[in-house]
SERO-575857 format. One record per residue (C-alpha): z, x, y. Coordinates in pm, whole numbers, padded with zeros to 5 digits, always signed. Last residue first. Example, Ala and Ser with C-alpha at 12.3 -4.5 7.8 and 13.67 -1.06 7.14 Angstrom:
<drenmis>
+00714+01367-00106;+00780+01230-00450;
</drenmis>
This chain:
<drenmis>
+05594-00671-07959;+05787-00623-07636;+05746-00253-07665;+05370-00290-07682;+05356-00529-07381;+05578-00303-07176;+05371+00000-07258;+05047-00176-07162;+05190-00275-06826;+05303+00076-06761;+04970+00220-06864;+04778-00027-06643;+04992+00060-06345;+04940+00427-06408;+04565+00380-06448;+04542+00167-06134;+04738+00420-05936;+04508+00694-06055;+04209+00490-05934;+04366+00436-05594;+04464+00798-05573;+04111+00895-05655;+03973+00660-05389;+04228+00776-05136;+04137+01135-05211;+03765+01055-05172;+03831+00871-04843;+04035+01168-04718;+03759+01406-04817;+03502+01191-04628;+03727+01162-04323;+03800+01534-04324;+03428+01606-04360;+03344+01369-04072;+03613+01523-03850;+03488+01872-03934;+03129+01761-03862;+03228+01611-03526;+03421+01924-03430;+03125+02144-03522;+02870+01921-03346;+03066+01893-03021;+02811+02047-02786;+02512+01904-02974;+02663+01557-03008;+02749+01548-02638;+02401+01665-02541;+02238+01401-02762;+02455+01131-02604;+02385+01255-02253;+02012+01270-02329;+02013+00910-02452;+02224+00799-02155;+01983+00968-01917;+01690+00781-02074;+01875+00452-02064;+01962+00509-01697;+01598+00598-01627;+01487+00261-01764;+01772+00062-01604;+01730+00187-01246;+02001-00018-01073;+01991+00243-00791;+02366+00303-00810;+02348+00311-01192;+02065+00562-01173;+02278+00787-00951;+02589+00762-01171;+02392+00824-01492;+02231+01130-01337;+02575+01268-01252;+02681+01235-01617;+02352+01380-01733;+02379+01707-01543;+02100+01878-01733;+01921+02014-01426;+01621+01784-01474;+01849+01486-01521;+02036+01578-01202;+01702+01604-01017;+01583+01273-01163;+01910+01109-01055;+01868+01253-00706;+01520+01101-00690;+01646+00767-00821;+01922+00774-00562;+01667+00845-00287;+01439+00568-00417;+01708+00306-00355;+01774+00370+00019;+02120+00219+00078;+02290+00518+00237;+02022+00550+00502;+02059+00851+00731;+02290+01057+00508;+02093+00922+00211;+01773+01081+00348;+01951+01413+00396;+02060+01402+00030;+01701+01322-00068;+01597+01639+00116;+01855+01848-00071;+01725+01713-00407;+01348+01742-00347;+01332+02096-00481;+01519+01984-00793;+01279+01696-00852;+00953+01889-00837;+00767+01630-01047;+00470+01624-00808;+00549+01265-00710;+00906+01370-00626;+00789+01663-00412;+00568+01428-00209;+00843+01165-00199;+01093+01416-00058;+00859+01514+00225;+00778+01150+00292;+01148+01057+00315;+01229+01350+00541;+00945+01266+00781;+01029+00895+00775;+01394+00960+00857;+01297+01189+01142;+01066+00913+01269;+00698+00920+01190;+00434+00805+01437;+00275+00462+01475;-00039+00415+01685;-00142+00066+01792;-00513+00014+01854;-00632-00240+02108;-00842-00552+02141;-00538-00781+02179;-00722-01037+01969;-00884-00822+01699;-00590-00585+01664;-00641-00238+01516;-00357-00067+01328;-00318+00313+01314;-00062+00506+01105;+00035+00864+01190;+00147+01149+00964;-00197+01303+00935;-00447+01028+01006;-00399+00685+00853;-00588+00358+00894;-00510-00015+00907;-00746-00303+00985;-00753-00660+01115;-00418-00732+01280;-00477-01059+01469;-00184-01119+01708;+00007-00797+01667;+00331-00639+01788;+00350-00290+01934;+00426-00398+02287;+00516-00764+02311;+00309-00985+02539;+00044-01116+02297;+00226-01449+02260;+00125-01469+01893;+00375-01205+01787;+00329-01027+01454;+00541-00743+01321;+00529-00382+01208;+00716-00182+00944;+00789-00175+00572;+00890+00139+00383;+00859+00342+00064;+00771+00097-00214;+00704+00284-00537;+00343+00219-00636;+00315+00545-00834;+00097+00710-00571;+00346+00617-00297;+00373+00281-00127;+00365+00155+00235;+00372-00208+00341;+00242-00263+00695;+00357-00582+00860;+00158-00802+01097;+00313-01111+00941;+00014-01318+00827;-00244-01037+00834;-00044-00820+00595;-00168-00460+00597;-00135-00237+00288;-00080+00138+00321;-00105+00355+00010;+00019+00714+00042;-00183+00972-00150;-00155+01256+00101;-00520+01202+00203;-00442+00844+00302;-00525+00532+00102;-00582+00240+00339;-00573-00128+00252;-00666-00438+00449;-00608-00815+00468;-00304-00891+00256;-00214-01251+00336;+00155-01332+00279;+00234-01690+00373;+00503-01758+00632;+00798-01985+00694;+00991-01979+01020;+01318-01866+01177;+01147-01565+01337;+01392-01301+01213;+01500-01514+00916;+01150-01514+00770;+01121-01774+00494;+00863-01712+00222;+01143-01579+00005;+01119-01240-00161;+00817-01045-00282;+00665-00949+00054;+00364-00725+00010;+00278-00569-00323;+00417-00598-00673;+00337-00378-00970;+00530-00455-01288;+00331-00305-01575;+00314-00486-01910;-00053-00420-01981;-00134-00770-01858;-00019-00649-01516;-00338-00444-01485;-00272-00157-01245;-00570+00046-01369;-00794-00250-01281;-01131-00224-01448;-01450-00172-01245;-01611+00083-01478;-01557+00361-01223;-01179+00287-01225;-01036+00019-01001;-00696+00021-00831;-00604-00337-00748;-00395-00519-00489;-00341-00896-00492;-00493-00898-00842;-00286-01201-00951;+00001-01252-00707;-00161-01469-00441;+00068-01572-00156;-00217-01681+00072;-00560-01548-00030;-00623-01215+00142;-00705-01011-00168;-00684-00632-00149;-00900-00370-00324;-00859-00001-00410;-01158+00203-00531;-01097+00524-00726;-01332+00810-00635;-01083+01097-00650;-01063+01131-00270;-00966+00766-00239;-01184+00459-00182;-01091+00161+00032;-01123-00216-00001;-01122-00545+00184;-01098-00920+00152;-01116-00994-00218;-01293-01300-00347;-01069-01546-00528;-01161-01608-00890;-01293-01951-00992;-01122-02262-01122;-01381-02536-01102;-01281-02880-00980;-01314-03156-01237;-01580-03426-01211;-01809-03261-01467;-01519-03249-01712;-01461-03623-01679;-01828-03698-01753;-01828-03460-02047;-01526-03638-02190;-01174-03493-02169;-00965-03383-02468;-01002-03003-02465;-01060-03008-02089;-00706-03146-02043;-00555-02823-02177;-00749-02609-01930;-00662-02851-01650;-00292-02823-01728;-00308-02444-01739;-00488-02429-01404;-00243-02673-01246;+00058-02476-01374;-00087-02161-01221;-00278-01862-01359;-00473-01708-01070;-00831-01657-01185;-00920-01290-01221;-01072-01074-00949;-01415-00916-00991;-01440-00537-01001;-01808-00463-00942;-02112-00689-00943;-02464-00586-01039;-02681-00279-00982;-02910-00401-00703;-03156-00131-00594;-03116+00001-00240;-03215+00360-00314;-02855+00487-00311;-02760+00244-00587;-02642-00105-00499;-02324-00294-00591;-02217-00637-00466;-01838-00661-00469;-01673-00887-00721;-01771-01220-00875;-01629-01424-00587;-01926-01401-00350;-01874-01656-00071;-01860-01385+00200;-01975-01046+00078;-01774-00733+00000;-02030-00453-00026;-02031-00154-00261;-02287+00123-00209;-02369+00396-00460;-02387+00729-00277;-02309+00927-00596;-01974+01023-00442;-01888+00659-00373;-01980+00428-00085;-01774+00165+00098;-01856-00163+00274;-01688-00464+00430;-01810-00802+00564;-02148-00836+00396;-02317-01173+00460;-02584-01239+00198;-02651-01611+00173;-02796-01828-00102;-02541-01722-00363;-02684-01696-00715;-02726-01319-00747;-02801-01275-01116;-03131-01457-01066;-03260-01156-00877;-03388-01069-00531;-03072-00901-00408;-02986-00995-00046;-03024-00688+00175;-02938-00318+00163;-03115-00113+00428;-03167+00260+00389;-03193+00576+00599;-03198+00438+00954;-03140+00694+01227;-02838+00655+01452;-02875+00775+01809;-02672+00899+02108;-02404+01127+01963;-02660+01298+01745;-02771+01323+01383;-02557+01052+01233;-02772+00934+00945;-02785+00563+00881;-02705+00330+00592;-02715-00031+00702;-02579-00322+00502;-02764-00645+00562;-02739-01013+00648;-02814-00957+01019;-02508-01166+01106;-02279-00937+00904;-02406-00584+00966;-02173-00413+00717;-02228-00057+00840;-02254+00262+00635;-02254+00591+00829;-02398+00907+00682;-02327+01269+00774;-02578+01497+00606;-02447+01761+00364;-02768+01712+00161;-02629+01658-00189;-02257+01597-00138;-02340+01360+00147;-02083+01329+00426;-01915+00991+00441;-01850+00717+00696;-01756+00354+00631;-01775+00051+00857;-01722-00322+00828;-01762-00621+01062;-02085-00554+01253;-02153-00875+01447;-02528-00837+01505;-02650-00477+01525;-02983-00410+01696;-03284-00253+01526;-03409-00021+01802;-03768-00044+01918;-03669-00035+02286;-03765-00399+02324;-03518-00493+02052;-03565-00523+01675;-03345-00783+01504;-03452-00693+01150;-03800-00545+01097;-03672-00199+01015;-03847+00136+01003;-03625+00360+01210;-03379+00373+01498;-03041+00209+01452;-02835-00032+01659;-02581-00073+01940;-02421+00270+01902;-02138+00423+02103;-02033+00788+02113;-01751+01025+02206;-01486+00767+02298;-01129+00895+02316;-00898+00797+02029;-00715+01134+02031;-00879+01227+01698;-01221+01165+01852;-01377+00821+01879;-01713+00675+01773;-01772+00310+01855;-02005+00072+01677;-02173-00214+01860;-02231-00587+01862;-01969-00647+02136;-01817-00919+01917;-01773-00677+01628;-01656-00349+01773;-01667-00190+01427;-01464+00120+01511;-01511+00477+01389;-01240+00742+01412;-01301+01114+01390;-01141+01404+01205;-01485+01529+01093;-01394+01558+00725;-01109+01307+00739;-01333+01026+00869;-01102+00751+00990;-01225+00393+00969;-01138+00085+01175;-01269-00266+01116;-01286-00611+01273;-01295-00547+01649;-01288-00878+01843;-01403-00741+02178;-01331-00383+02276;-01305-00313+02644;-01527-00143+02901;-01812-00378+02820;-02168-00250+02848;-02353-00447+03117;-02468-00136+03303;-02623-00013+02983;-02563+00252+02719;-02427+00551+02916;-02254+00815+02701;-02403+01104+02903;-02241+00958+03220;-02438+00911+03542;-02551+00559+03453;-02186+00451+03405;-02169+00145+03178;-02068+00333+02860;-01830+00554+03058;-01605+00251+03112;-01521+00284+02741;-01283+00569+02826;-01059+00523+02524;-00761+00443+02748;-00967+00170+02918;-01068+00030+02581;-00700+00000+02493;-00469+00238+02307;-00115+00140+02218;+00146+00413+02189;+00398+00585+01963;+00556+00283+01799;+00813+00422+01558;+00782+00480+01186;+01027+00527+00897;+01272+00288+01058;+01599+00287+00864;+01649+00014+00608;+01799-00333+00587;+01792-00500+00243;+01540-00755+00111;+01636-00876-00236;+01398-00808-00524;+01691-00734-00757;+01577-00370-00777;+01604-00342-00398;+01341-00444-00145;+01296-00268+00187;+01374-00345+00549;+01275-00246+00900;+01360-00480+01185;+01079-00536+01432;+01002-00507+01802;+01079-00132+01805;+01185-00030+02154;+01529-00188+02100;+01651+00120+01911;+01604+00341+02215;+01750+00078+02447;+02057+00047+02227;+02098+00424+02233;+02054+00437+02609;+02310+00157+02646;+02553+00346+02427;+02508+00665+02626;+02564+00475+02951;+02876+00308+02809;+03008+00643+02683;+02955+00795+03025;+03132+00501+03187;+03425+00535+02950;+03450+00910+03009;+03443+00851+03383;+03709+00578+03362;+03935+00794+03147;+03901+01082+03391;+03965+00851+03687;+04276+00708+03519;+04407+01056+03457;+04350+01147+03822;+04520+00826+03939;+04817+00885+03711;+04848+01245+03829;+04838+01126+04192;+05114+00874+04125;
</drenmis>
């Protein structure tokens, strides 16, 4: 009986330990308030491993914004300075200085944070020769700054900050010469030209290129971003979107051919949708996103210096961004409309697109291959790591940062082991180093056996190593028709090359055999003809 009791106790202990371990595992997985997925070649959403986990959320208190109202602190602004962000609209990471900048919109200020998201400076305006919104201290005050961009000049090595000062109807370029003051370098205001036909000038986002040309996204301007040179001179419009081709647009275009002038004047105009945000990569290409619900035309663009979209679908390319499946979300049991609100191109070439409607971040590599989807939206504001009004996305190292304009915080995502392996393999894959990426792709598949890009990567490695049969199997698993056709072509050529002698012998034998048959057939005809002729002659 004692042995039975001891055995039972051992089994019970093992069972309890297993239950505790299982509960810890469930708890660990339950920390992420979203289910990761990815799209396969059939454009069906399939479950996927989490490439990112929620590392932390950073509030104004965590940043140390209470220093701004402390008279004894070097960062003191005023005793009324808020210790929390209020409606922040933009977030920018400066890779040169490894600093973050925040457009703290409703507080009418700009925040400067170090790489740990701790405040190192706060600015409520600029010093210099400006007549716009000048305070008693002589400083030109910001009014609802909604966009921010920071860049070091290639010519002077000065650090410049560009601010879309929305309610002041200007873009500010200022030098950052101390942690306490910004000095005005240039103001960009409404162009005084007939080419600019909009009455208002309300810049919401801004970037600058290597030549210090400034590009501003302005509300109600649908002809592209407004472009200025470094001296503030208007240069025109850059990178306008195209009109979305719908059944209604086509019908109206056809009807215009038969309608009277009076009917035409009463028709609604089909105009391009203005884009919401943009970013510029280290090579000078500008990327734009359009926030219009469920738009497919020019939803995300990569513009060359002339303003033309490199990813033009009219050229036959199939680039799709955001959610491409049903508009029904089974996790929330509701319909949604994709609204891409921000884009970030990191130094490692990864493209991160933020969806305002769902709070999801869609990540792509340089070739627009979808890598992962993460994040979620929750209007109740009580779920850690979910968003209410996700306004901007940024990247630093292997982390992704999303700023929320309602929760007034920044959520930091860090890589999981799966994400680290996947990114390492993708980097080698994009460089064409397929064989080096092979063992890493195999580790990726061990963690996620349904990850399509891993099979394509292994297929490329097999193709590179001349193992065409294995390449065919991998491409077939990934439903990669183009690469499968290429592998099949190489496999066919390889088979012909390896068996050329045998094939030629068989062909020669067949040809000789056909010739012999032909001769025999002719000889048979002659013999038959001779016999028939002999019979006829004898019969006579």
